[in-house]
Backbone as XML, in Angstrom:
<?xml version="1.0"?>
<chain id="A" units="angstrom">
  <residue number="1" name="MET">
    <atom name="N" x="11.119" y="19.308" z="-17.259"/>
    <atom name="CA" x="9.962" y="18.501" z="-16.931"/>
    <atom name="C" x="9.826" y="18.410" z="-15.418"/>
  </residue>
  <residue number="2" name="MET">
    <atom name="N" x="8.641" y="18.659" z="-14.953"/>
    <atom name="CA" x="8.394" y="18.615" z="-13.523"/>
    <atom name="C" x="8.354" y="17.165" z="-13.051"/>
  </residue>
  <residue number="3" name="THR">
    <atom name="N" x="8.695" y="16.981" z="-11.788"/>
    <atom name="CA" x="8.592" y="15.644" z="-11.236"/>
    <atom name="C" x="7.123" y="15.251" z="-11.157"/>
  </residue>
  <residue number="4" name="LYS">
    <atom name="N" x="6.861" y="14.010" z="-11.394"/>
    <atom name="CA" x="5.484" y="13.527" z="-11.439"/>
    <atom name="C" x="4.907" y="13.408" z="-10.031"/>
  </residue>
  <residue number="5" name="ILE">
    <atom name="N" x="3.720" y="13.956" z="-9.854"/>
    <atom name="CA" x="3.066" y="13.840" z="-8.555"/>
    <atom name="C" x="2.192" y="12.595" z="-8.557"/>
  </residue>
  <residue number="6" name="ARG">
    <atom name="N" x="2.036" y="12.015" z="-7.397"/>
    <atom name="CA" x="1.192" y="10.828" z="-7.264"/>
    <atom name="C" x="-0.169" y="11.271" z="-6.757"/>
  </residue>
  <residue number="7" name="CYS">
    <atom name="N" x="-1.174" y="11.049" z="-7.560"/>
    <atom name="CA" x="-2.516" y="11.485" z="-7.170"/>
    <atom name="C" x="-3.523" y="10.415" z="-7.550"/>
  </residue>
  <residue number="8" name="ARG">
    <atom name="N" x="-3.420" y="9.318" z="-6.903"/>
    <atom name="CA" x="-4.347" y="8.215" z="-7.140"/>
    <atom name="C" x="-5.702" y="8.540" z="-6.525"/>
  </residue>
  <residue number="9" name="GLY">
    <atom name="N" x="-6.754" y="8.265" z="-7.249"/>
    <atom name="CA" x="-8.088" y="8.488" z="-6.737"/>
    <atom name="C" x="-8.678" y="9.844" z="-7.063"/>
  </residue>
  <residue number="10" name="TYR">
    <atom name="N" x="-7.976" y="10.657" z="-7.847"/>
    <atom name="CA" x="-8.499" y="11.955" z="-8.236"/>
    <atom name="C" x="-9.112" y="11.862" z="-9.627"/>
  </residue>
  <residue number="11" name="ARG">
    <atom name="N" x="-10.004" y="12.788" z="-9.927"/>
    <atom name="CA" x="-10.722" y="12.755" z="-11.198"/>
    <atom name="C" x="-9.804" y="13.023" z="-12.382"/>
  </residue>
  <residue number="12" name="PHE">
    <atom name="N" x="-8.898" y="13.991" z="-12.230"/>
    <atom name="CA" x="-8.028" y="14.391" z="-13.330"/>
    <atom name="C" x="-6.681" y="13.698" z="-13.229"/>
  </residue>
  <residue number="13" name="PRO">
    <atom name="N" x="-6.019" y="13.480" z="-14.366"/>
    <atom name="CA" x="-4.680" y="12.869" z="-14.332"/>
    <atom name="C" x="-3.658" y="13.845" z="-13.729"/>
  </residue>
  <residue number="14" name="PRO">
    <atom name="N" x="-2.497" y="13.338" z="-13.322"/>
    <atom name="CA" x="-1.486" y="14.183" z="-12.671"/>
    <atom name="C" x="-1.028" y="15.363" z="-13.523"/>
  </residue>
  <residue number="15" name="GLU">
    <atom name="N" x="-0.969" y="15.214" z="-14.831"/>
    <atom name="CA" x="-0.513" y="16.301" z="-15.696"/>
    <atom name="C" x="-1.455" y="17.497" z="-15.611"/>
  </residue>
  <residue number="16" name="ILE">
    <atom name="N" x="-2.747" y="17.246" z="-15.565"/>
    <atom name="CA" x="-3.722" y="18.331" z="-15.492"/>
    <atom name="C" x="-3.693" y="18.971" z="-14.109"/>
  </residue>
  <residue number="17" name="ILE">
    <atom name="N" x="-3.513" y="18.184" z="-13.079"/>
    <atom name="CA" x="-3.419" y="18.741" z="-11.723"/>
    <atom name="C" x="-2.184" y="19.637" z="-11.616"/>
  </residue>
  <residue number="18" name="GLN">
    <atom name="N" x="-1.074" y="19.213" z="-12.206"/>
    <atom name="CA" x="0.124" y="20.045" z="-12.186"/>
    <atom name="C" x="-0.096" y="21.336" z="-12.964"/>
  </residue>
  <residue number="19" name="GLN">
    <atom name="N" x="-0.800" y="21.266" z="-14.102"/>
    <atom name="CA" x="-1.076" y="22.467" z="-14.869"/>
    <atom name="C" x="-2.020" y="23.407" z="-14.132"/>
  </residue>
  <residue number="20" name="ALA">
    <atom name="N" x="-2.834" y="22.891" z="-13.236"/>
    <atom name="CA" x="-3.725" y="23.734" z="-12.439"/>
    <atom name="C" x="-2.981" y="24.369" z="-11.267"/>
  </residue>
  <residue number="21" name="ILE">
    <atom name="N" x="-2.011" y="23.678" z="-10.717"/>
    <atom name="CA" x="-1.284" y="24.181" z="-9.561"/>
    <atom name="C" x="-0.181" y="25.149" z="-9.976"/>
  </residue>
  <residue number="22" name="TRP">
    <atom name="N" x="0.471" y="24.882" z="-11.096"/>
    <atom name="CA" x="1.640" y="25.649" z="-11.514"/>
    <atom name="C" x="1.391" y="27.153" z="-11.611"/>
  </residue>
  <residue number="23" name="PRO">
    <atom name="N" x="0.325" y="27.632" z="-12.294"/>
    <atom name="CA" x="0.158" y="29.093" z="-12.380"/>
    <atom name="C" x="-0.062" y="29.753" z="-11.026"/>
  </residue>
  <residue number="24" name="ASP">
    <atom name="N" x="-0.746" y="29.075" z="-10.133"/>
    <atom name="CA" x="-0.994" y="29.664" z="-8.819"/>
    <atom name="C" x="0.295" y="29.775" z="-8.024"/>
  </residue>
  <residue number="25" name="VAL">
    <atom name="N" x="1.142" y="28.779" z="-8.103"/>
    <atom name="CA" x="2.390" y="28.788" z="-7.339"/>
    <atom name="C" x="3.407" y="29.729" z="-7.986"/>
  </residue>
  <residue number="26" name="ARG">
    <atom name="N" x="3.506" y="29.698" z="-9.298"/>
    <atom name="CA" x="4.538" y="30.467" z="-9.996"/>
    <atom name="C" x="4.188" y="31.943" z="-10.103"/>
  </residue>
  <residue number="27" name="PHE">
    <atom name="N" x="2.966" y="32.266" z="-10.460"/>
    <atom name="CA" x="2.582" y="33.651" z="-10.730"/>
    <atom name="C" x="1.642" y="34.220" z="-9.674"/>
  </residue>
  <residue number="28" name="THR">
    <atom name="N" x="1.330" y="33.492" z="-8.643"/>
    <atom name="CA" x="0.410" y="33.885" z="-7.575"/>
    <atom name="C" x="-0.904" y="34.429" z="-8.126"/>
  </residue>
  <residue number="29" name="LEU">
    <atom name="N" x="-1.498" y="33.692" z="-9.042"/>
    <atom name="CA" x="-2.808" y="34.036" z="-9.561"/>
    <atom name="C" x="-3.879" y="33.603" z="-8.564"/>
  </residue>
  <residue number="30" name="SER">
    <atom name="N" x="-5.037" y="34.177" z="-8.690"/>
    <atom name="CA" x="-6.140" y="33.747" z="-7.830"/>
    <atom name="C" x="-6.674" y="32.415" z="-8.353"/>
  </residue>
  <residue number="31" name="PHE">
    <atom name="N" x="-7.414" y="31.733" z="-7.511"/>
    <atom name="CA" x="-7.972" y="30.444" z="-7.914"/>
    <atom name="C" x="-8.987" y="30.624" z="-9.040"/>
  </residue>
  <residue number="32" name="ARG">
    <atom name="N" x="-9.700" y="31.735" z="-9.031"/>
    <atom name="CA" x="-10.661" y="31.998" z="-10.105"/>
    <atom name="C" x="-9.947" y="32.284" z="-11.423"/>
  </residue>
  <residue number="33" name="ASP">
    <atom name="N" x="-8.780" y="32.927" z="-11.372"/>
    <atom name="CA" x="-8.000" y="33.142" z="-12.587"/>
    <atom name="C" x="-7.519" y="31.814" z="-13.166"/>
  </residue>
  <residue number="34" name="VAL">
    <atom name="N" x="-7.085" y="30.918" z="-12.293"/>
    <atom name="CA" x="-6.654" y="29.592" z="-12.751"/>
    <atom name="C" x="-7.843" y="28.838" z="-13.337"/>
  </residue>
  <residue number="35" name="GLU">
    <atom name="N" x="-9.007" y="28.981" z="-12.713"/>
    <atom name="CA" x="-10.224" y="28.360" z="-13.236"/>
    <atom name="C" x="-10.511" y="28.862" z="-14.646"/>
  </residue>
  <residue number="36" name="ASP">
    <atom name="N" x="-10.360" y="30.177" z="-14.882"/>
    <atom name="CA" x="-10.578" y="30.744" z="-16.212"/>
    <atom name="C" x="-9.547" y="30.249" z="-17.223"/>
  </residue>
  <residue number="37" name="LEU">
    <atom name="N" x="-8.279" y="30.148" z="-16.798"/>
    <atom name="CA" x="-7.243" y="29.647" z="-17.701"/>
    <atom name="C" x="-7.522" y="28.209" z="-18.130"/>
  </residue>
  <residue number="38" name="LEU">
    <atom name="N" x="-7.949" y="27.397" z="-17.197"/>
    <atom name="CA" x="-8.254" y="26.006" z="-17.529"/>
    <atom name="C" x="-9.511" y="25.913" z="-18.390"/>
  </residue>
  <residue number="39" name="ALA">
    <atom name="N" x="-10.469" y="26.807" z="-18.181"/>
    <atom name="CA" x="-11.685" y="26.812" z="-19.005"/>
    <atom name="C" x="-11.353" y="27.167" z="-20.448"/>
  </residue>
  <residue number="40" name="GLU">
    <atom name="N" x="-10.372" y="28.051" z="-20.645"/>
    <atom name="CA" x="-9.942" y="28.386" z="-22.006"/>
    <atom name="C" x="-9.316" y="27.185" z="-22.697"/>
  </residue>
  <residue number="41" name="ARG">
    <atom name="N" x="-8.759" y="26.276" z="-21.932"/>
    <atom name="CA" x="-8.163" y="25.057" z="-22.495"/>
    <atom name="C" x="-9.162" y="23.909" z="-22.588"/>
  </residue>
  <residue number="42" name="GLY">
    <atom name="N" x="-10.413" y="24.173" z="-22.207"/>
    <atom name="CA" x="-11.453" y="23.167" z="-22.354"/>
    <atom name="C" x="-11.660" y="22.277" z="-21.148"/>
  </residue>
  <residue number="43" name="LEU">
    <atom name="N" x="-11.150" y="22.675" z="-19.983"/>
    <atom name="CA" x="-11.295" y="21.878" z="-18.766"/>
    <atom name="C" x="-12.225" y="22.601" z="-17.804"/>
  </residue>
  <residue number="44" name="LEU">
    <atom name="N" x="-13.281" y="21.943" z="-17.394"/>
    <atom name="CA" x="-14.215" y="22.507" z="-16.444"/>
    <atom name="C" x="-13.781" y="22.114" z="-15.039"/>
  </residue>
  <residue number="45" name="VAL">
    <atom name="N" x="-13.102" y="23.041" z="-14.368"/>
    <atom name="CA" x="-12.600" y="22.828" z="-13.013"/>
    <atom name="C" x="-13.027" y="24.031" z="-12.189"/>
  </residue>
  <residue number="46" name="PHE">
    <atom name="N" x="-13.656" y="23.807" z="-11.052"/>
    <atom name="CA" x="-14.083" y="24.895" z="-10.198"/>
    <atom name="C" x="-12.922" y="25.398" z="-9.353"/>
  </residue>
  <residue number="47" name="TYR">
    <atom name="N" x="-12.995" y="26.655" z="-8.965"/>
    <atom name="CA" x="-11.901" y="27.261" z="-8.204"/>
    <atom name="C" x="-11.687" y="26.564" z="-6.867"/>
  </residue>
  <residue number="48" name="GLU">
    <atom name="N" x="-12.737" y="26.020" z="-6.289"/>
    <atom name="CA" x="-12.604" y="25.324" z="-5.008"/>
    <atom name="C" x="-11.762" y="24.053" z="-5.173"/>
  </residue>
  <residue number="49" name="THR">
    <atom name="N" x="-11.905" y="23.390" z="-6.303"/>
    <atom name="CA" x="-11.088" y="22.211" z="-6.590"/>
    <atom name="C" x="-9.629" y="22.608" z="-6.747"/>
  </residue>
  <residue number="50" name="VAL">
    <atom name="N" x="-9.380" y="23.726" z="-7.415"/>
    <atom name="CA" x="-8.009" y="24.219" z="-7.568"/>
    <atom name="C" x="-7.424" y="24.541" z="-6.196"/>
  </residue>
  <residue number="51" name="ARG">
    <atom name="N" x="-8.211" y="25.165" z="-5.325"/>
    <atom name="CA" x="-7.736" y="25.504" z="-3.987"/>
    <atom name="C" x="-7.349" y="24.253" z="-3.201"/>
  </residue>
  <residue number="52" name="ARG">
    <atom name="N" x="-8.174" y="23.227" z="-3.286"/>
    <atom name="CA" x="-7.864" y="21.985" z="-2.563"/>
    <atom name="C" x="-6.592" y="21.332" z="-3.081"/>
  </residue>
  <residue number="53" name="ARG">
    <atom name="N" x="-6.420" y="21.327" z="-4.408"/>
    <atom name="CA" x="-5.222" y="20.701" z="-4.976"/>
    <atom name="C" x="-3.978" y="21.501" z="-4.642"/>
  </residue>
  <residue number="54" name="VAL">
    <atom name="N" x="-4.085" y="22.836" z="-4.624"/>
    <atom name="CA" x="-2.938" y="23.666" z="-4.246"/>
    <atom name="C" x="-2.586" y="23.421" z="-2.787"/>
  </residue>
  <residue number="55" name="ASN">
    <atom name="N" x="-3.574" y="23.307" z="-1.930"/>
    <atom name="CA" x="-3.303" y="23.028" z="-0.523"/>
    <atom name="C" x="-2.639" y="21.669" z="-0.333"/>
  </residue>
  <residue number="56" name="HIS">
    <atom name="N" x="-3.005" y="20.716" z="-1.166"/>
    <atom name="CA" x="-2.477" y="19.362" z="-1.005"/>
    <atom name="C" x="-1.134" y="19.176" z="-1.706"/>
  </residue>
  <residue number="57" name="PHE">
    <atom name="N" x="-1.010" y="19.640" z="-2.954"/>
    <atom name="CA" x="0.196" y="19.396" z="-3.757"/>
    <atom name="C" x="1.073" y="20.632" z="-3.932"/>
  </residue>
  <residue number="58" name="GLY">
    <atom name="N" x="0.659" y="21.787" z="-3.441"/>
    <atom name="CA" x="1.356" y="23.039" z="-3.720"/>
    <atom name="C" x="2.789" y="23.078" z="-3.241"/>
  </residue>
  <residue number="59" name="ARG">
    <atom name="N" x="3.044" y="22.584" z="-2.044"/>
    <atom name="CA" x="4.412" y="22.612" z="-1.521"/>
    <atom name="C" x="5.362" y="21.782" z="-2.370"/>
  </residue>
  <residue number="60" name="MET">
    <atom name="N" x="4.897" y="20.648" z="-2.852"/>
    <atom name="CA" x="5.738" y="19.785" z="-3.669"/>
    <atom name="C" x="6.064" y="20.458" z="-5.008"/>
  </residue>
  <residue number="61" name="VAL">
    <atom name="N" x="5.081" y="21.082" z="-5.622"/>
    <atom name="CA" x="5.298" y="21.760" z="-6.900"/>
    <atom name="C" x="6.196" y="22.979" z="-6.699"/>
  </residue>
  <residue number="62" name="ALA">
    <atom name="N" x="5.981" y="23.738" z="-5.624"/>
    <atom name="CA" x="6.820" y="24.909" z="-5.348"/>
    <atom name="C" x="8.265" y="24.504" z="-5.100"/>
  </residue>
  <residue number="63" name="ALA">
    <atom name="N" x="8.475" y="23.419" z="-4.386"/>
    <atom name="CA" x="9.836" y="22.940" z="-4.143"/>
    <atom name="C" x="10.501" y="22.516" z="-5.447"/>
  </residue>
  <residue number="64" name="ASP">
    <atom name="N" x="9.742" y="21.898" z="-6.333"/>
    <atom name="CA" x="10.277" y="21.498" z="-7.630"/>
    <atom name="C" x="10.646" y="22.722" z="-8.461"/>
  </residue>
  <residue number="65" name="LEU">
    <atom name="N" x="9.817" y="23.756" z="-8.431"/>
    <atom name="CA" x="10.126" y="24.989" z="-9.168"/>
    <atom name="C" x="11.379" y="25.655" z="-8.611"/>
  </residue>
  <residue number="66" name="ARG">
    <atom name="N" x="11.532" y="25.694" z="-7.291"/>
    <atom name="CA" x="12.738" y="26.283" z="-6.699"/>
    <atom name="C" x="13.975" y="25.476" z="-7.049"/>
  </residue>
  <residue number="67" name="ARG">
    <atom name="N" x="13.854" y="24.164" z="-7.089"/>
    <atom name="CA" x="14.992" y="23.306" z="-7.393"/>
    <atom name="C" x="15.443" y="23.487" z="-8.845"/>
  </residue>
  <residue number="68" name="ARG">
    <atom name="N" x="14.488" y="23.729" z="-9.752"/>
    <atom name="CA" x="14.836" y="23.865" z="-11.164"/>
    <atom name="C" x="15.272" y="25.275" z="-11.551"/>
  </residue>
  <residue number="69" name="ARG">
    <atom name="N" x="15.113" y="26.230" z="-10.643"/>
    <atom name="CA" x="15.510" y="27.614" z="-10.920"/>
    <atom name="C" x="17.016" y="27.693" z="-11.089"/>
  </residue>
  <residue number="70" name="SER">
    <atom name="N" x="17.469" y="28.513" z="-12.020"/>
    <atom name="CA" x="18.911" y="28.630" z="-12.231"/>
    <atom name="C" x="19.547" y="29.352" z="-11.044"/>
  </residue>
  <residue number="71" name="LYS">
    <atom name="N" x="20.712" y="28.901" z="-10.681"/>
    <atom name="CA" x="21.430" y="29.461" z="-9.540"/>
    <atom name="C" x="22.284" y="30.645" z="-10.002"/>
  </residue>
  <residue number="72" name="PRO">
    <atom name="N" x="22.438" y="31.658" z="-9.169"/>
    <atom name="CA" x="23.307" y="32.783" z="-9.551"/>
    <atom name="C" x="24.765" y="32.340" z="-9.580"/>
  </residue>
  <residue number="73" name="HIS">
    <atom name="N" x="25.519" y="32.902" z="-10.504"/>
    <atom name="CA" x="26.926" y="32.545" z="-10.666"/>
    <atom name="C" x="27.804" y="33.516" z="-9.893"/>
  </residue>
  <residue number="74" name="ALA">
    <atom name="N" x="29.030" y="33.107" z="-9.635"/>
    <atom name="CA" x="29.985" y="33.946" z="-8.908"/>
    <atom name="C" x="30.538" y="35.058" z="-9.802"/>
  </residue>
  <residue number="75" name="ILE">
    <atom name="N" x="30.559" y="34.857" z="-11.118"/>
    <atom name="CA" x="31.116" y="35.843" z="-12.049"/>
    <atom name="C" x="29.967" y="36.545" z="-12.758"/>
  </residue>
  <residue number="76" name="TRP">
    <atom name="N" x="30.009" y="37.872" z="-12.739"/>
    <atom name="CA" x="28.997" y="38.677" z="-13.413"/>
    <atom name="C" x="29.674" y="39.480" z="-14.506"/>
  </residue>
  <residue number="77" name="ASN">
    <atom name="N" x="29.074" y="39.538" z="-15.682"/>
    <atom name="CA" x="29.588" y="40.325" z="-16.789"/>
    <atom name="C" x="28.657" y="41.493" z="-17.047"/>
  </residue>
  <residue number="78" name="LEU">
    <atom name="N" x="29.239" y="42.688" z="-17.083"/>
    <atom name="CA" x="28.451" y="43.878" z="-17.347"/>
    <atom name="C" x="28.872" y="44.475" z="-18.677"/>
  </residue>
  <residue number="79" name="ASP">
    <atom name="N" x="27.914" y="44.859" z="-19.472"/>
    <atom name="CA" x="28.205" y="45.534" z="-20.733"/>
    <atom name="C" x="28.354" y="47.023" z="-20.485"/>
  </residue>
  <residue number="80" name="GLU">
    <atom name="N" x="29.156" y="47.668" z="-21.329"/>
    <atom name="CA" x="29.299" y="49.120" z="-21.226"/>
    <atom name="C" x="28.048" y="49.775" z="-21.780"/>
  </residue>
  <residue number="81" name="VAL">
    <atom name="N" x="27.689" y="50.861" z="-21.155"/>
    <atom name="CA" x="26.487" y="51.575" z="-21.610"/>
    <atom name="C" x="26.910" y="52.765" z="-22.430"/>
  </residue>
</chain>
């Protein structure tokens, strides 16, 4: 579960804003692609709104994704081919 962002005064709740920011940060999709993904889920959000939210909340979401990423281990196991 991602850490909750504080976004008082915005039209959409924090969960929807996080769902709009996450694909752009994680998969480097274009803002128009994110707009299409949200439209498939029934949310009418313009790409310019997605761009503004990524500019404002993107660093926080990216830091959370990096923090939750699994760390490499010191021991590696290789299977025989």
